[in-house]
C-alpha positions, -999 to +999 in steps of 0.1 A: -722+009-570-726+035-545-706+069-546-678+073-523-696+104-509-730+087-503-724+082-464-710+119-461-742+133-444-742+105-418-706+113-408-714+151-402-743+142-381-722+119-360-697+146-356-722+171-345-734+147-317-698+141-306-690+178-304-722+183-286-714+158-259-679+172-255-693+206-251-718+193-226-691+176-206-669+205-208-698+227-193-705+203-166-668+201-158-666+239-158-696+243-136-681+217-110-648+237-112-665+269-107-688+254-080-661+238-061-637+269-064-667+291-052-673+265-025-636+266-016-634+303-015-667+305+006-651+279+030-619+298+031-633+333+034-659+326+061-634+335+088-612+357+067-604+391+085-615+424+068-589+444+054-607+476+060-594+471+096-560+483+082-574+518+076-576+521+115-546+499+122-520+512+146-491+488+154-481+482+190-453+508+196-429+514+224-435+538+253-404+561+256-392+578+287-373+610+282-350+630+308-353+666+314-332+674+282-353+650+259-328+622+259-344+586+260-337+570+293-361+540+292-387+522+272-416+500+277-427+475+251-439+441+242-424+446+210-394+471+204-411+491+175-405+526+162-434+535+138-419+551+107-433+566+073-425+556+038-402+586+033-383+575+065-371+544+048-343+553+024-344+541-012-314+518-008-333+499+019-365+498-001-346+485-032-327+460-012-359+444+003-377+443-029-348+426-047-344+398-022-380+395-012-403+403-040-388+417-072-423+422-089-437+442-058-444+473-076-461+455-107-480+425-093-516+426-078-507+409-046-496+375-057-470+362-081-486+333-099-452+322-116-434+320-081-465+302-066-464+276-096-427+272-092-430+267-055-458+243-058-440+221-082-408+221-060-432+211-030-448+183-048-416+171-062-402+170-026-432+159-008-434+188+012-463+213+022-471+244+004-445+271+014-424+300-001-434+322-030-451+349-008-448+384-019-444+413+005-481+417+006-488+382+013-462+383+041-479+414+055-513+396+055-498+365+073-481+387+101-511+409+107-540+384+104-531+348+101-512+320+119-477+312+109-485+275+102-476+263+066-508+247+053-527+250+019-557+265+038-535+294+052-519+300+019-553+304+001-564+329+027-531+347+024-534+353-012-570+363-010-561+390+017-532+401-003-555+407-034-579+427-012-550+447+003-536+456-032-571+468-042-575+489-011-541+504-006-512+520-026-479+503-028-461+527-006-488+523+020-483+485+019-445+487+020-448+510+051-471+485+069-447+457+062-417+477+071-433+486+104-445+452+111-420+427+104-398+410+131-361+413+126-346+396+156-336+404+192-369+420+200-368+445+172-399+449+150-398+471+119-368+484+101-366+516+120-363+500+153-338+474+138-316+502+124-315+518+158-309+487+177-281+471+153-265+503+140-274+530+166-289+553+140-322+560+122-331+540+089-324+571+069-287+571+077-282+535+066-253+526+042-256+501+013-241+473+033-262+480+063-295+482+043-285+450+027-279+433+060-313+443+073-331+433+041-318+399+046-331+393+080-370+388+074-362+353+060-350+340+093-341+368+120-325+343+144-307+321+120-291+352+102-285+371+134-255+393+129-248+391+166-251+353+172-243+342+135-222+369+120-209+345+094-244+335+082-255+372+083-225+381+060-234+355+034-271+365+035-261+402+032-239+394+000-268+374-015-290+406-011-262+426-027-261+400-056-299+405-061-296+442-062-268+439-088-290+417-110-319+441-108-296+469-118-302+487-085-265+489-079-233+487-099-207+459-099-183+482-082-207+492-056-215+455-049-179+445-046-170+475-022-200+465+000-192+429+001-156+436+011-168+454+042-169+435+074-202+435+096-199+465+118-225+468+145-231+497+170-256+479+191-280+501+210-278+498+248-307+492+267-318+526+280-335+511+310-300+500+323-291+538+331-317+544+358-334+510+362-348+519+397-362+553+387-378+537+354-394+510+376-410+537+397-423+553+365-437+519+352-456+510+384-473+545+384-481+545+346-496+510+348-516+519+378-531+549+360-533+538+324-531+501+324-506+475+313-517+474+276-516+512+271-482+514+287-465+485+268-483+488+235-497+524+233-467+544+224-469+568+252-444+597+255-432+603+291-412+633+301-395+629+334-375+650+358-344+627+355-310+642+344-289+616+324-256+631+333-265+633+371-278+598+369-244+586+354-226+604+381-249+590+408-242+553+395-206+557+395-206+574+430-225+547+446-205+518+430-171+535+438-183+541+472-193+506+479-160+494+464-140+516+488-160+503+517-155+467+507-118+473+504-116+486+541-131+453+552-112+420+551-114+397+521-144+374+527-141+351+497-170+326+495-170+330+457-194+311+435-177+286+412-190+275+379-171+241+380-186+234+413-220+242+397-213+214+368-208+241+342-180+244+317-156+276+321-156+282+284-194+281+281-202+303+312-223+334+303-231+360+330-260+385+328-236+414+333-223+405+298-255+414+281-243+449+281-209+461+265-185+469+294-175+505+300-144+520+315-151+526+351-179+500+352-182+469+375-188+435+361-186+399+371-160+378+355-151+341+354-115+330+362-101+308+337-068+299+350-045+309+380-009+308+388+016+324+411+022+353+387-013+360+377-050+351+373-065+351+338-102+361+337-128+366+309-160+387+308-180+386+276-155+386+246-129+403+266-101+389+288-078+404+315-050+395+338-049+400+376-013+403+388-002+399+424-002+438+429-038+439+417-049+417+446-024+429+474-053+446+493-067+410+501-034+402+518-034+368+500-013+352+474-032+344+441-031+306+442-047+308+477-071+335+467-087+323+434-094+291+417-103+285+379-141+288+376-146+314+404-168+342+397-150+374+407-163+411+408-139+434+391-137+472+381-128+480+345-100+503+344-094+503+305-105+486+274-082+479+246-091+475+209-080+439+208-102+425+233-080+429+262-089+450+294-072+462+325-093+456+357-089+457+395-102+429+419-131+442+440-155+425+464-193+421+465-202+411+499-237+421+498-234+456+511-260+481+493-261+517+487-288+543+477-288+579+465-313+604+456-310+641+445-338+667+442-337+700+425-345+725+452-363+749+430-388+724+412-388+692+435-376+672+404-359+641+412-327+643+391-310+611+399-320+578+418-299+548+427-319+521+445-292+494+450-259+480+437-274+459+410-310+461+396-308+427+379-300+410+412-324+429+434-353+452+421-360+464+458-355+501+457-337+512+488-343+548+479-380+547+481-391+515+496-365+507+525-375+519+559-343+524+578-334+540+611-321+575+602-298+578+632-283+613+640-294+626+607-328+633+624-321+655+654-339+687+668-312+708+685-310+738+709-284+756+732-284+733+761-264+713+786-244+684+773-243+662+805-253+628+817-290+624+822-315+597+828-351+597+814-381+579+829-399+560+803-429+534+805-404+507+799-380+519+825-350+543+830-334+554+797-296+564+799-284+578+766-248+584+757-229+605+731-211+588+704-177+595+718-188+588+753-178+623+765-198+653+776-190+691+769-213+709+793-231+739+781-227+741+745-241+763+717-268+751+694-243+752+665-217+730+681-243+705+694-255+700+657-220+702+641-207+675+664-239+654+664-243+653+703-271+630+715-277+644+748-287+679+738-310+665+711-327+642+736-332+671+761-347+695+736-370+669+724-381+662+758-385+699+765-406+706+734-424+672+734-417+642+711-452+648+694-442+682+684-410+669+668-431+641+650-456+668+637-429+688+623-414+656+606-446+651+590-448+687+578-414+683+562-427+655+542-422+624+562-452+601+557-439+570+574-454+562+608-432+575+637-440+561+672-440+588+700-410+578+719-381+599+731-354+580+713-370+591+681-350+623+686-319+603+680-332+589+647-347+555+658-376+562+635-376+543+603-381+564+572-371+562+536-341+580+519-366+600+497-384+612+527-352+624+544-337+639+513-371+658+505-373+670+541-339+686+540-346+704+509-368+727+528-340+745+544-322+759+512-359+766+500-363+793+526-388+770+546-409+760+515-415+722+508-417+713+472-430+677+468-407+654+449-419+646+413-407+621+386-430+631+358-436+664+342-458+656+313-472+623+295-487+624+260-503+597+240-494+581+206-509+611+188-494+637+210-523+646+231-515+656+268-527+631+290-513+646+324-490+674+332-475+677+368-467+711+382-447+717+414-467+711+447-457+738+471-463+742+508-448+765+536-434+746+565-414+770+584-404+806+582-376+818+559-357+831+590-358+796+608-348+780+574-318+802+570-307+798+606-309+759+602-289+761+569-263+782+587-262+756+615-259+728+590-231+747+573-213+743+604-215+705+602-196+708+570-171+734+580-161+723+614-183+691+624-187+655+614-187+663+576-157+684+576-142+663+548-167+681+524-151+716+535-125+714+508-152+713+481-154+746+463-191+752+468-215+764+496-227+732+511-245+722+542-256+688+556-259+663+583-243+628+590-262+599+604-251+566+620-270+542+639-264+517+668-238+492+657-231+510+626-260+491+608-267+523+587-247+552+577-263+585+560-254+617+547-280+643+538-267+675+524-274+704+500-261+732+479-284+763+471-296+744+440-295+706+448-302+684+478-288+649+479-291+621+504-269+589+506-274+557+526-251+527+528-259+494+548-270+458+544-305+448+536-305+428+568-297+445+602-260+438+601-231+460+610-210+477+584-182+474+607-163+495+635-161+531+628-183+529+596-202+561+603-220+583+581-191+606+576-167+577+568-191+554+546-218+577+531-202+612+528-174+602+503-202+589+479-221+623+484-190+643+479-182+626+446-217+628+433-220+665+441-186+674+427-197+659+394-233+674+395-222+709+404-192+710+380-192+739+356-224+753+372-231+785+390-234+770+427-253+801+440-251+813+476-271+806+507-291+835+520-279+849+555-302+846+584-323+878+589-312+879+626-284+865+645-286+827+653-286+835+691-317+857+687-335+829+668-324+804+694-339+825+722-371+827+703-371+790+699-366+785+735-398+802+744-426+778+758-454+789+733-437+778+703-458+751+686-464+737+651-479+761+628-461+793+641-431+788+617-405+790+644-399+758+661-377+731+644 
């Protein structure tokens, strides 16, 4: 009989063979896995961006425009972004973001395997595609280099890029790149820009509840928008606070206190809305010189001539002046109606409502109901009531005046905390106004209004509109004011004065002060209309002026900017300083790209300029602009009115500022009987100048070196010609 252990060696040999086969199979499998992985990595990395690019990476940033005092008045950007440093982001914001988005951010190497495994399991279980589990580094990689599609291919690339980024950059560097890049809704990119937009302050000043709200936005900026969906935003904010509490970043008391606070936004107003016509002039110039990409992505710093306070005063003066004109005219009606346009009244939204209303501002509102005792209106989140007394100027009863669904134009008189407002009914018949003011000493354009509403019409009536200037363009002399007929190539020309009267021999001062047509024409005929045109060009008028005698009465078509600039020669002692919008432009790194200095030219002698100033002062003291005589400043100027009252002008100046105002319709249409420059344009000029000069030393006009009569005698000599500094 054999021993129980006789077959033992055979068993060991068999086991050795089995182990060998297993090891061989494992090696083959491992080789396949390694080879497949290497192949996959090779495939996925063939078009993988190089993270070294980040060392030279500079995100698209906003170009900012500053006024003369360094205040932001406009921006150009494809993405509203303000680039900040790591230290610019407060610890409370960093902790809030890490707690909700990536708890292991400061310890992982770019990817979180446990989160990926959990997310993969949930995706497999639900049958969905790979999603979620991205670290901040992976999100940054996706935002900078990859497409937003959710696929396995993109996820692998995302992880590979994240690992490379973690090896090359520090955690603060990665956080800063992420915090400057991420989209946070309503055009804001990066937490600095978002803080300024939603709360009106830099990120350094964020409170706990504000930081938590911003930290909750990267997941879905539109879905959790605190503007559109405040309820969702509040729930998301509280979720962030819970995450911070779990991580020990805040105490239970701090979390409870922050959760109890309602969302309080201080939305940043669009800076471009203050001086949109001026900003548009700047944009066109910059794009022409530096290109669109540089202007909208390069983060330029543009230092302009504008004064924000004067611009606000100019905006108000033009709108108030147009409202006063509209009230002098009869009610025209013809209101648009949302119901007639097949819209629901409760769902109507007007472009005016994109900005918060301000007291003294003008907005369009929708009428929600009408009765004999009042009309209820709505604009944005506010409501107001129009009583019969508020519409009495229309000379109509409310039920005959307004219908539910009408779009009305109102002035905001006051705003109540509870969402109510007090308004007055106004009219927008299409009349337009423009205003421009220039600093006499520098040529700086301090304020510019190019129309009633930039959103409705971007045409700049201060710089682009060629309009007849009327009697604001007149050469004058001591001469006979009497009937006369001029022979012209087209036949006899018989001019008239505005009042259809003649005063005989009158002084040069009175002719100008009373804006007499006949003396102006006789003087122009005597010195030659080409001489008049030559001087107009020397004063800065670049528009083409035909050599016809009626030019002396203002039949020439030039811009408000040209007219205003030419009048600034008089208080400048005969020196013309070309208008300028920009003083300096720097690039993203602070290097000066251009610096503009005043362009100065002599036009007429100081003596002639002072005499003209003295004569134009008479227009204010005793002439067609006598309404301005009550203002406590030394002022001079000239009214202008064209045939049929199609254009009304006032061009005037103090020792420091020159301002021009125009009012009219875009089409050649009468403003109405007696709507002269002194009646329609002068009140706007007076309101603006009162605000612009308030609290400032107005200065004094320099007296003429010789008497006006002596200068007039010199001007009457036949040898006076352009270039001798005496003819005007």
